[in-house]
C-alpha positions, 0 to 999 in steps of 0.5 A: 480512467483519465484521472488514474492514467494521469496519476500513473504518468505522474508516478512514472515521471517521479521514478525516472527523475529519482534515478536521474538524481541518483546518477547526478550524486555520483552513483553509477547506474549499472545493470538493470534487473526486472522483478515481479512479485505477488503475495498476501497482505496482513493489515493492522487497522486502528479506528476511532476507539469511541466511535467504532468497535469490533474491527476485523481485517480482511485478507489483502493482496499485493502485485508488484513490478520493480526495476532493480538498478545496481549502484554499488557492490552490495547496494541496489536502487529499487523503483516500482509500481505496485497494486495493493488491496486492503479491507476491513469490517467494523461496527459503528454509527450511520447518519442519514443524509440531512439528519442529525446524529448524536452518538449514543454509545451503540454500534448499530451498523456494520461497515464492510470496506474494501479499497484498492490503490497504486503505489510507487516505492523508491528505496534501497536494497542492501545485500548481506553478501555478494550475489555473484559469489553466494548461492543465497543472499539475505538482504534488507530494504527500505525507503519511501513511496507515493500512494493513490487510492483509485477505487473503494467499495462499501457495504453498510448494514443495519444489524437489527433489520439486516437491511443495507442503507448503502451498497456501492462505491465508497468515499475513502481518501486520506486525512491529509491529502496533496495533489488530488483526493486519495493521494499521499505517501508512505514509508516502508522497510523489511528484509528478504532472502533470495536464491541466486542464479549466478550465471544469469543474474536471475533470482527467486526471492521472498520478502517481508515488507512493513508499510506505514502511511504518513496520513490516516485514511478517512472514511466518509461512509455514504453522502458523509454519513460518517467521518472516521480516521483509520490507521492502517500499517500493513505487512506484505509477504511476497514471493517473486522472480528477478529476471 
């Protein structure tokens, strides 16, 4: 928990410094809104084609808070903290600790993965019309973000016997990492539609957001039984309310 708390503090400081940088470059940091949202996540996994087969995604979830800062008539800065959960299953190999393994073309084990992460997106929201003048506003958004995998769970099952050589905490990180294990970055972009309550500045919205990680995730199974890199872009469908 201390490690997760340290990462959380780092992300908050990153968000605060980003707002300060925007102000220094001449942007007027004006009205502040608070956005809360949640929804399903559809993942698109791409594993090592010669070492795995039968990859299937599991439905994911996203819960988010974002601060929305008005910096121009139709342009707002978005800075937030999000929780994201993704999962997948695939058939592959399993190398026992201390043993040697030569892949023989068979996929004798099913791997069931679930991992959870914190994300800090920083981006811009560009409205297609004035929120003060119209009852509904379409918009596009995009930017970059930091991500940290703080928890994962893995079940490995021998398909021929039905037994599980491992069922417990996973070892999932990134192919390329910085700061600490499980820490990396991503790009995001999407579009949304919001219903404006012009008298109060509040709004209801729905968004479609595509995320693409800078680095593939790295799955090491149990006690380095595997070494598989997985691409995992995803599409989040979120519904929310702006205070």
